[in-house]
C-alpha positions as CSV (number, residue, x, y, z in Angstrom):
1,L,-51.2,-19.3,-24.9
2,I,-52.0,-15.6,-24.7
3,D,-49.6,-13.4,-22.6
4,S,-51.1,-11.2,-19.9
5,Q,-50.4,-8.0,-21.8
6,R,-52.3,-9.1,-24.9
7,D,-55.1,-10.7,-22.7
8,S,-55.7,-7.3,-21.1
9,D,-56.5,-5.8,-24.5
10,L,-59.3,-8.3,-25.2
11,L,-62.9,-8.0,-24.2
12,G,-64.3,-10.2,-21.4
13,K,-62.6,-13.0,-19.5
14,A,-61.0,-16.1,-20.9
15,L,-62.5,-19.4,-19.7
16,A,-59.2,-20.9,-18.8
17,D,-57.0,-21.6,-15.7
18,E,-54.4,-19.0,-14.9
19,N,-50.9,-20.2,-15.5
20,L,-52.2,-22.7,-18.1
21,A,-48.8,-23.9,-19.1
22,E,-48.0,-25.0,-15.5
23,V,-51.4,-26.7,-15.3
24,F,-50.7,-28.7,-18.4
25,I,-47.3,-29.8,-17.1
26,A,-48.8,-30.7,-13.7
27,M,-51.3,-32.9,-15.6
28,F,-48.5,-35.0,-17.2
29,R,-46.5,-35.2,-14.0
30,R,-49.7,-36.4,-12.2
31,E,-50.2,-39.2,-14.7
32,W,-46.6,-40.2,-14.2
33,Q,-46.9,-40.1,-10.4
34,L,-50.1,-42.3,-10.5
35,A,-48.2,-44.9,-12.5
36,R,-44.6,-44.6,-11.2
37,G,-44.9,-43.0,-7.8
38,D,-41.8,-41.1,-6.8
39,A,-39.6,-42.3,-9.7
40,P,-38.1,-39.3,-11.6
41,L,-39.7,-38.4,-15.0
42,N,-36.8,-37.5,-17.2
43,T,-37.7,-38.0,-20.9
44,L,-40.8,-37.7,-23.0
45,A,-41.6,-38.3,-26.6
46,I,-44.5,-36.7,-28.6
47,V,-45.5,-39.4,-31.0
48,D,-47.4,-39.2,-34.3
49,E,-47.0,-40.4,-37.8
50,S,-44.8,-38.1,-39.9
51,P,-45.2,-35.4,-37.2
52,S,-43.7,-32.6,-39.1
53,T,-46.3,-33.0,-41.9
54,Q,-49.2,-32.8,-39.4
55,Y,-51.5,-29.8,-39.4
56,L,-51.0,-29.4,-35.7
57,Y,-47.2,-29.7,-35.8
58,P,-46.9,-26.2,-34.4
59,E,-48.9,-27.5,-31.3
60,F,-46.3,-30.3,-31.0
61,L,-43.5,-27.6,-31.0
62,L,-45.3,-25.6,-28.4
63,A,-45.7,-28.6,-26.2
64,K,-42.0,-29.5,-26.6
65,S,-41.0,-26.0,-25.5
66,L,-43.3,-26.2,-22.4
67,F,-41.9,-29.6,-21.4
68,E,-38.3,-28.5,-21.9
69,R,-38.8,-25.4,-19.8
70,A,-40.0,-27.8,-17.1
71,G,-36.6,-29.6,-17.3
72,L,-37.6,-32.6,-19.4
73,G,-35.8,-34.1,-22.3
74,V,-38.3,-34.1,-25.2
75,F,-38.4,-35.7,-28.7
76,I,-41.0,-35.3,-31.5
77,V,-40.9,-38.6,-33.4
78,D,-42.6,-40.9,-35.7
79,P,-43.4,-44.4,-34.2
80,V,-40.7,-46.0,-36.5
81,E,-38.1,-43.8,-34.8
82,L,-38.8,-45.5,-31.4
83,Q,-36.6,-48.6,-31.0
84,A,-37.9,-51.4,-28.8
85,R,-35.4,-52.9,-26.3
86,D,-35.9,-55.3,-23.5
87,D,-36.6,-52.6,-21.0
88,G,-38.7,-50.2,-23.1
89,L,-38.6,-47.7,-26.0
90,Y,-35.6,-45.7,-27.0
91,V,-34.8,-42.8,-29.3
92,D,-31.2,-43.5,-30.3
93,D,-29.6,-44.3,-26.9
94,C,-32.1,-42.3,-24.8
95,K,-34.7,-44.3,-22.9
96,I,-38.2,-42.8,-23.1
97,D,-40.1,-42.6,-19.8
98,L,-43.4,-41.3,-21.1
99,I,-45.1,-41.2,-24.5
100,Y,-47.4,-38.2,-25.2
101,N,-49.5,-40.2,-27.7
102,R,-51.0,-38.2,-30.6
103,L,-51.6,-41.3,-32.8
104,T,-55.0,-41.9,-34.2
105,D,-54.5,-45.7,-34.0
106,F,-56.1,-45.7,-30.6
107,S,-55.5,-49.4,-29.9
108,L,-51.9,-49.3,-31.2
109,Q,-52.6,-52.4,-33.4
110,Q,-50.6,-50.9,-36.2
111,F,-47.5,-50.5,-34.1
112,P,-46.7,-53.8,-32.3
113,H,-43.5,-52.5,-30.7
114,L,-45.5,-49.7,-29.0
115,L,-48.3,-52.0,-28.0
116,A,-45.8,-54.4,-26.4
117,A,-44.1,-51.6,-24.5
118,Y,-47.5,-50.5,-23.2
119,E,-48.8,-53.9,-22.3
120,N,-45.5,-54.8,-20.5
121,N,-45.6,-51.5,-18.6
122,H,-42.1,-50.6,-19.8
123,T,-43.2,-47.2,-21.1
124,L,-46.0,-45.0,-19.9
125,F,-48.5,-43.9,-22.6
126,T,-50.9,-41.0,-22.2
127,P,-53.5,-41.3,-23.5
128,N,-53.4,-45.1,-24.0
129,P,-55.8,-47.8,-25.3
130,A,-57.4,-48.2,-21.9
131,H,-58.1,-44.5,-21.7
132,Y,-59.7,-44.6,-25.1
133,Q,-61.9,-47.6,-24.3
134,R,-63.0,-46.1,-21.1
135,Y,-63.7,-42.5,-22.1
136,A,-63.6,-42.0,-25.8
137,D,-65.2,-45.0,-27.5
138,K,-68.3,-43.5,-29.3
139,R,-70.4,-46.5,-28.2
140,K,-70.3,-44.9,-24.7
141,L,-72.6,-42.2,-26.1
142,V,-75.4,-44.8,-26.5
143,E,-75.4,-45.4,-22.7
144,L,-74.9,-41.7,-21.8
145,S,-78.0,-40.7,-23.8
146,D,-80.2,-43.6,-22.6
147,A,-82.4,-42.5,-19.7
148,D,-83.3,-46.0,-18.7
149,F,-79.7,-47.1,-18.5
150,L,-78.7,-44.1,-16.6
151,H,-81.4,-44.6,-14.0
152,R,-80.3,-48.2,-13.6
153,T,-76.8,-47.0,-12.7
154,G,-78.1,-45.3,-9.6
155,I,-76.4,-41.9,-10.3
156,A,-78.1,-38.7,-9.1
157,Q,-81.0,-37.4,-11.1
158,S,-79.2,-34.0,-11.5
159,H,-76.4,-35.8,-13.3
160,I,-78.9,-37.7,-15.5
161,D,-80.6,-34.5,-16.4
162,A,-77.3,-32.9,-17.4
163,L,-76.3,-35.8,-19.6
164,L,-79.6,-35.9,-21.4
165,R,-79.5,-32.2,-22.0
166,G,-75.9,-32.4,-23.3
167,V,-75.6,-35.7,-25.2
168,P,-77.8,-36.1,-28.3
169,Q,-79.6,-39.4,-28.4
170,T,-77.2,-42.0,-29.9
171,K,-77.9,-45.4,-31.2
172,L,-75.8,-48.2,-32.7
173,V,-76.4,-48.6,-36.4
174,S,-77.4,-52.1,-37.6
175,A,-78.0,-53.3,-41.2
176,A,-81.0,-55.3,-39.8
177,N,-82.8,-52.0,-39.5
178,A,-81.5,-50.5,-42.8
179,D,-85.0,-49.6,-44.1
180,Q,-85.9,-47.7,-41.0
181,W,-82.5,-45.9,-40.9
182,W,-83.0,-44.8,-44.5
183,T,-86.5,-43.5,-43.8
184,E,-85.3,-41.6,-40.7
185,R,-81.8,-40.6,-42.0
186,K,-82.5,-36.9,-42.1
187,Q,-83.0,-36.9,-38.3
188,W,-79.5,-38.4,-37.7
189,F,-75.8,-37.7,-37.9
190,F,-73.7,-40.9,-38.7
191,K,-70.3,-41.4,-37.2
192,P,-67.8,-44.3,-37.5
193,V,-67.2,-46.0,-34.1
194,N,-63.4,-45.7,-34.4
195,G,-63.4,-42.5,-36.5
196,Y,-61.6,-39.3,-35.7
197,A,-61.4,-35.7,-37.0
198,S,-64.8,-36.0,-38.7
199,R,-63.5,-38.7,-41.1
200,G,-66.3,-40.8,-42.4
201,A,-69.0,-38.8,-40.6
202,Y,-72.1,-37.7,-42.5
203,R,-75.3,-35.8,-42.0
204,G,-78.1,-38.1,-42.9
205,D,-79.8,-35.6,-45.2
206,K,-76.6,-35.4,-47.3
207,L,-76.2,-39.2,-47.7
208,T,-76.2,-40.8,-51.1
209,R,-77.6,-44.3,-51.3
210,R,-74.1,-45.8,-52.0
211,V,-72.6,-44.2,-48.9
212,F,-75.6,-45.2,-46.9
213,E,-75.1,-48.9,-47.9
214,D,-71.4,-48.6,-46.9
215,I,-72.5,-47.3,-43.5
216,M,-74.9,-50.2,-43.0
217,Q,-72.0,-52.6,-43.5
218,S,-69.6,-50.8,-41.1
219,D,-69.4,-50.1,-37.4
220,Y,-71.3,-46.8,-36.9
221,V,-73.3,-44.9,-34.4
222,A,-76.0,-42.4,-35.2
223,Q,-76.7,-39.3,-33.2
224,R,-79.8,-37.1,-33.3
225,L,-79.0,-34.2,-35.5
226,A,-78.1,-31.1,-33.4
227,M,-77.5,-28.0,-35.5
228,P,-74.4,-26.0,-34.6
229,G,-74.5,-22.4,-33.5
230,E,-73.4,-19.7,-36.0
231,I,-71.5,-16.5,-35.6
232,A,-70.6,-13.5,-37.8
233,V,-66.8,-13.1,-38.2
234,P,-65.1,-10.1,-39.8
235,Q,-63.0,-11.0,-42.8
236,N,-61.5,-8.7,-45.5
237,D,-63.7,-5.7,-44.7
238,M,-66.9,-7.9,-44.6
239,E,-68.6,-10.4,-42.4
240,I,-68.9,-14.1,-43.1
241,T,-71.1,-16.5,-41.1
242,L,-69.3,-19.5,-39.6
243,K,-70.6,-22.5,-37.6
244,F,-69.0,-23.1,-34.3
245,D,-68.7,-25.7,-31.6
246,V,-67.4,-25.3,-28.0
247,R,-64.9,-27.7,-26.6
248,C,-63.9,-28.2,-22.9
249,Y,-60.4,-29.4,-22.1
250,V,-60.8,-31.4,-18.9
251,Y,-58.6,-33.4,-16.6
252,D,-59.6,-35.2,-13.4
253,G,-63.0,-33.6,-13.4
254,H,-61.7,-30.1,-13.7
255,I,-62.1,-27.8,-16.8
256,Q,-58.8,-26.3,-17.7
257,L,-59.7,-24.5,-20.8
258,V,-62.8,-23.8,-23.0
259,A,-62.2,-23.0,-26.6
260,A,-64.1,-23.2,-29.9
261,R,-63.8,-24.3,-33.5
262,L,-65.1,-22.2,-36.4
263,Y,-65.9,-23.9,-39.7
264,Q,-68.2,-24.2,-42.7
265,G,-69.5,-27.4,-44.2
266,Q,-71.0,-30.6,-42.7
267,T,-68.3,-31.2,-40.1
268,T,-65.6,-29.3,-38.2
269,N,-62.5,-28.8,-40.2
270,F,-59.3,-26.7,-40.6
271,R,-60.0,-25.9,-44.3
272,T,-62.4,-23.0,-43.9
273,T,-60.8,-19.6,-44.6
274,G,-61.0,-17.7,-41.3
275,G,-61.9,-20.8,-39.4
276,G,-60.0,-23.1,-37.0
277,F,-59.4,-22.8,-33.3
278,A,-61.0,-19.7,-31.6
279,L,-60.7,-18.0,-28.3
280,L,-63.8,-18.2,-26.2
281,R,-64.4,-15.4,-23.7
282,V,-67.2,-14.3,-21.4
283,A,-68.0,-10.7,-22.1
284,A,-70.6,-10.1,-19.4
C-alpha cells in the first residue's frame, strides 16, 4: 500500500479506492456481519500450508498488521496448528472466529477438521468451498462465453456483450473429441478445472503428444488463445519486454483495486527477473 507522499511522486492516478486498508478491513467485517449479525469479531487466522515458506508470506504479514491495527487478534498458521474442538477451531486456547483462507485445496477435502468446522458453521471461512463453486470454478467460463446460454438466462444484452468481449470462448475438454482437439490445439489454451497459479496450464502450440494425452484423461477446460499485452520495462540500464495481464480486485460488485502482473513465458509467474506484481495507473 503506497503512502500518500510516495503516490504524489508518481505519474497518473492509481486505480484504487482511497483508504484501501480500511476498505479491505470493512470487507472482512461485512462477511462476518452477513454470517453472524451483531456478534463481535475478535480473532482471525490466516491459513495456508507452511505459510512462512510461501512466496506471498510478506502479504500475510501485511494483512496481519492491518487486522491487528483494527483491533483483532491474528494468527498466521498451518492447518495442522488449528485444533478442532466441539465448538470450533482453536490455536492453543484461543478460539478462532474467522479463517482468512489462503489454501489451494478449495474444497477442504485434505483437511477434514477444517471441513467439519465449516460444514457445522462453527468457524466462518472466507473464501470457502461454496464461494469457490459459485464464483471461481473454471467450468463457469463455459457458460459465461456461450452466447446461447447467456440469452436463455434473460440478462440484459449489454451484459452479454460485455461478457463475450471479456471472456475468451471456453469449452470442456473431452477425450471423445481428442482428434479434433489435437488438430485445433494451436488455437487453444488448456487449463485444469481445479488448477491454480498456472499449474498444469499449457498453450496448445507448445504441447507435446504425451502431455496432450494426459490432458485428454484429466478434467480440463480449453480457452481460445488470447495473446497478452507487452510492455517495455527498464532494467539494468536497458529495456526488457515483459508480458502483462491486468487484474481487478472486486468485492460485492465494486472494484477496489486494479493491478497487473508482469512476466515472461507461457503463463504468469513470479520467477521472471523484473516481473511480478505491478502498479497500474492512468496517466491521461
